[in-house]
N, C-alpha and C positions, 0 to 999 in steps of 0.2 A: 370435650373434644381432644383428641390426642395431639400431642405436639409434633410438628413436622421435624423430621430428622435433617440435620445439616450435613451436607457433604463435607469431606475433609477439606480444610482450607488450603488453597494453593499458596505457594510462596508469594510474598508481596512483590509486585512488579516494580522495576526501576521506573520512577516517574520522570518523564522528560519535561522540559520547560514548557509552561502553558498547558500542561495536561490537566484532566479533570479526574478526580478520584471519588470513589464511593466507599465510605468507611462503615463497616458493620460492627456493632458492639452490643453488649448487654447494658441497658439503661440502668442508672441508679439515681438517687436523689441529687447527687452532685452534678452529674452530667446533664440532667434535665434543667437544673438551676442555671447552668452555664449557657443554656440556649437563650437567645433573645426572647422576650416575653411573648411576642406575637408568633414565635416558632415553637411553642411548647405543646402544640396540638398538631396532629397529622393532617396535612391539607387534603388527603384523599378520603379518609373516613371521618374526619372532624372530631376524633376522640383525643383527649389529652393523654400525653405520655405518662406511663406509670413505671415504677421500678420493676426491673426484670423484663421489660419489653425488649424485643429484638429491634434495635434502632439502626436506621441507615441515614447517614448524613452525606449529601453530595456537595462537592466543593465549589461547583460553578456558581451557586447562589447561597450556599450554607443552609439549605433546606433540610430539615429532619423529617423522616417518614418512618412508618413501620416497615420492616423489611418485606413483609408479605404484601403491603400496599404498593411499594415500588415494583415488586415482582409482578403484581397484577397489571401495572402500567406498562412495563417493558414487554409483557407478553400479550398486550392488547393489539387489536387491529389498527387502532389509531396510532400507536407508537410505530407499528410496522411501516406506516405511510410517512410519518413525520421524523422519526428518530431524534426526538428532542426531549429535554428535561421537561417534566410535567409542569413545573413551577415557573422557570425563567425562560423556557423555550430555546435554550442553547442546545446546539447539536451534541448528542452523545451517542455512544455505541455500548449499551449496557446489557443487552439481552444475554449474549453468550457468557460473559464473565459472571453475571449474577446468577444465571441458571446453574452454573457449576458449583455454587455455594448454597443457594436457597432453592428448594424444590419449586419449580415453576407454578405460579398461580394462574389458573385459567378462569374464564367467566363461569364455568360450571362449578369449579371448586370454590370460587368466591361466593357464589350463591348459597353454598352449603355452610358458609361461615368460616372464619379463620381464627387461629390461635396466635395472639400477638406476643406471647412469652418467648424469650430466647431459648433455643435448645440447650440441653445440659452441656453439650460439647463446647458451648461458648461461655467461658468463665468470665468472672468479673474483670479480669485484667486482659482479656483477649480482644484484639482489634484486627479485623480482616479488611485490608485495603485493596480495592480493585481499581484498575485503570479503566475508566469508561470514556476516555477521550474519543471524540469523533474521528474516524479514519478518513483518509482521502476518498474521493469518489470511487465507488467499487468498479465502475466501468473503466476508469482511468487506471486503477490498480491492475485489473486484468490485462489491459492493453500493455502496461509497462512490463508485467510478468511475461507475457507472450513475446515481447520484443527481446527481453533478456534471455528467455529460453532459446529463442532463435539464434541469438548471439553465441550462447554456450555451445549449441549444436554445431554451429559453424566452426567454432574453435576446434572441436573434436574432429570434424570432417575435412579440415584443410591443413592438417599437419604437413602435407606435401601437396604441391600443385600438380605433380605428375600423375596422370591417369594411365600412362603407358610405361611399364617398366623399361629401364634402359636396356636390359638384356633382350627385349623384343625388337630393338632397333638394330639393323645391320651394322656390323662393326665399323665399317668405313664411314657411317653417318652419325655415329654416337657423339663425336665431338660437336657437331652442329646441333644435335639434339640437346646436349648439355648446355650449350650457349643459349638456346631458346628457353630452356627451363630457368636458367639464371636470370634472364631478362624478365621472365614472368614472375619469378619470386621477388625480384626487386620492386616490381609494380605492386604486387600483392602486399608486400611489407608496408609500402607507402599508403595504400588504401586501408590497410588494417589500422595504421596509426590514426588516420583521419576518422575512421569509423569509431575507434575507441574515444577519441576526443569529443566527437559528436555525441556519443552515448553519455559521457561524463557531463557534458554541458546540459543535455536534456535532463539528466537526473538532478543536477543542481537547480535547474529552473523549475522542475517539478516540486522540489522541496521548498524553494523560495515562494512559490505560489501558495502552498499549504500554510507556510508561516505567515504570509500576508493575510490570508483568509482568517487565520486564528487571531491575528492582531486586531482586525476590524471587529471580529466577533467579541473579543474581550472588551474593546472600547464601547461597543453597544451595550454590553452587559453592565459595565460600570455606570453608563448613563441611565439605564433602566433602574438600577439599584438606587442611584442618586435621586432620581425623580420619585421613585416609589417610597423613598424615605422622607419625602416632603420638600426636597430641594427643587430649585428652578433650573431649567435648561439654560446653559450659557453658550454664547456664540463660540467661545474657544473650543468647547467640547464638540459642538456641531462641526466646526471647521476641521477638527482632528479626525472625526469619523468620515467626513467627506474626503479628506486627504488619504486616509487609509483605504477607503473604497476605491479611489482612483489608483492607488498602489496595487490593489488586487487585480484590477482590470489590466494594468500595465504588466504585472507579473504573469497573468494568464496569456496575454499576447506574446510575451517572451517565451513562455513555455510552449505555446503552439508553434512558434517559429523554430525553436530548437528541436521540437519533435519533427517538424517538416524537414529540417536539415538532416536529422538522424535517419529518417526514412530514405532521403535522397542518397545518403552515403551507403546505406544498407543495399539499396537497389544497385548502385554503382558497383559495389563489391560483388554482388551476385552475378551481375552482367559480365564483369571482368573474368570471374571464374569460368562461366560458360564459354566466353570468347577464347580463353586460354585452352580449355579442353578441345574446342573445335580446331584451334591452331595446331595442337599436338596431333590430332587425328589427320588433319590435312597434311602435316609434315610426313607422317608415316605413309600415308597414301601416295604422296609424291615420291618418296624414296622407293616404295615398292613398284610404282609405275616406271621410274627410271631404271630400276634393276631389270624389270621385265623387258623394257625397250632395249637395254644393253644386251640382254641374253638373246633377244630376237635378232639384233644386229650381228652378234657373234655367230649365231646359227646360219644366218644368211651369208656371212663371209665365208664360213667353212663350206657351205654348199657350192659357192662360186668357185672355191679352190678345187 
């Protein structure tokens, strides 16, 4: 069977604290020997690793697999629903980064058989490190991006609060119009500051919730590894996990509260903008009515004379 071609390896991503990495390399006798004895066979195909196999080691649980085997997992319908590591069940986001390096393995191609040997482009000293950390909830990410896009659009469209050029206002009323605009700008500046602060607080709360969720996930993983290695569950660990779970709930409540505040400030900002525009139109209409009334009065006076 022909060997699958490896796509050009992307630059190694900067790993953030608590991140999960997937390292691809060409196996050799030394690297196989360095694996724990119970991890020297692929948990997917149950075959022992051999020299020159295309090996993938995931950091969340230290599990080694054939690259094609983990590709088959992350491209499966089961993974699409769960988005977790096949071995330890920790949340990961591996499909896109892995498919950029290893040709995707589907059910159909798996049934035809796979070549476990590393491609020639992966030399003995080559290591390809991929960041497969779970991302925040996709719906929350989309919502956050929409809110930020709205904010940036607002920044571009509100460079000036005036919708009526000063030159369109009769000369004798321009001083009053400038005073109106000055008052409106002062209010918008204050609302803008409050809006920015609310946005920053929501962003911080959003990140704090993600960090809390990662912390409890790490604690649960340590406990699973401890028990899986023959250890006993201890009350201290259980208490730690419970405390971290409570922290996640508290962080989520804070994030939701900050989001609610952000939305309220956004609504207040938009309503103020509409109110100011209406006030400017009303000002111009009032000025024009006064001018028309004055002209009518002058015409009547001249007719009387």
